[in-house]
C-alpha positions as CSV (number, residue, x, y, z in Angstrom):
1,X,38.3,26.6,45.8
2,X,36.7,23.2,46.2
3,X,33.4,22.6,47.9
4,X,33.4,20.8,51.2
5,X,32.1,17.3,51.2
6,X,28.5,16.9,52.2
7,X,28.0,15.2,55.5
8,X,24.2,14.8,55.4
9,X,21.8,13.4,53.0
10,X,20.1,16.0,50.9
11,X,16.5,16.1,49.7
12,X,15.3,13.1,47.6
13,X,15.9,13.7,44.0
14,X,12.7,13.5,41.8
15,X,14.3,10.8,39.8
16,X,14.9,8.7,42.9
17,X,11.3,8.8,44.2
18,X,10.3,5.4,42.8
19,X,13.3,3.5,44.5
20,X,12.6,5.4,47.8
21,X,9.0,4.5,47.7
22,X,9.8,0.9,47.1
23,X,12.4,0.8,49.9
24,X,9.9,2.5,52.3
25,X,7.3,0.0,51.5
26,X,9.8,-2.8,52.1
27,X,10.4,-1.3,55.6
28,X,6.7,-0.8,56.3
29,X,4.9,-3.8,54.7
30,X,5.6,-7.3,56.1
31,X,3.7,-9.0,53.4
32,X,5.7,-7.2,50.7
33,X,9.0,-8.3,52.5
34,X,7.8,-11.9,52.6
35,X,6.9,-11.9,48.9
36,X,10.3,-10.3,48.2
37,X,12.1,-13.1,50.1
38,X,10.1,-15.8,48.2
39,X,10.4,-14.3,44.8
40,X,12.5,-11.1,44.7
41,X,12.7,-10.8,40.9
42,X,9.0,-10.8,40.4
43,X,8.4,-8.3,43.2
44,X,11.1,-5.9,41.9
45,X,9.8,-6.1,38.4
46,X,6.3,-5.2,39.7
47,X,7.6,-2.0,41.2
48,X,8.6,-0.5,37.8
49,X,12.2,0.1,38.9
50,X,15.0,0.9,36.4
51,X,17.4,-1.9,35.4
52,X,20.1,-0.3,37.6
53,X,17.7,0.0,40.6
54,X,16.5,-3.6,40.2
55,X,20.2,-4.8,40.1
56,X,21.0,-2.9,43.2
57,X,17.9,-4.1,45.1
58,X,18.4,-7.7,44.1
59,X,22.0,-7.5,45.2
60,X,21.2,-5.6,48.4
61,X,23.9,-3.2,47.3
62,X,23.6,-0.4,49.9
63,X,26.3,1.8,48.3
64,X,24.8,1.2,44.9
65,X,21.3,2.1,46.1
66,X,22.6,5.3,47.7
67,X,24.4,6.3,44.5
68,X,21.1,5.9,42.7
69,X,19.5,8.3,45.1
70,X,18.1,6.0,47.8
71,X,18.0,7.4,51.3
72,X,20.9,5.7,53.1
73,X,18.8,4.6,56.1
74,X,16.1,2.9,53.7
75,X,18.9,1.2,51.8
76,X,20.5,-0.2,55.0
77,X,17.0,-1.3,56.3
78,X,16.4,-3.3,53.1
79,X,19.4,-5.3,53.9
80,X,18.6,-5.7,57.6
81,X,14.9,-6.5,57.2
82,X,15.5,-8.9,54.4
83,X,18.2,-10.7,56.2
84,X,16.2,-10.9,59.4
85,X,12.9,-12.3,57.9
């Protein structure tokens, strides 16, 4: 018997706290978003993200971020806010 697919986002995995904190800050902090838009590589490096997380953030890769444990809404908001500013 196979398990039914999960339709809802589960709890944040402990190994995904760093990426979710970064994405939350990107949503909440206008100054951080502005810095990110001016120099994304430096901002991402300052956050202590893994190489895979950095690549996904810099590419604004929503499916990749979710696969790494990011909350889907925060991943989508990264793209929306970064594209809006």
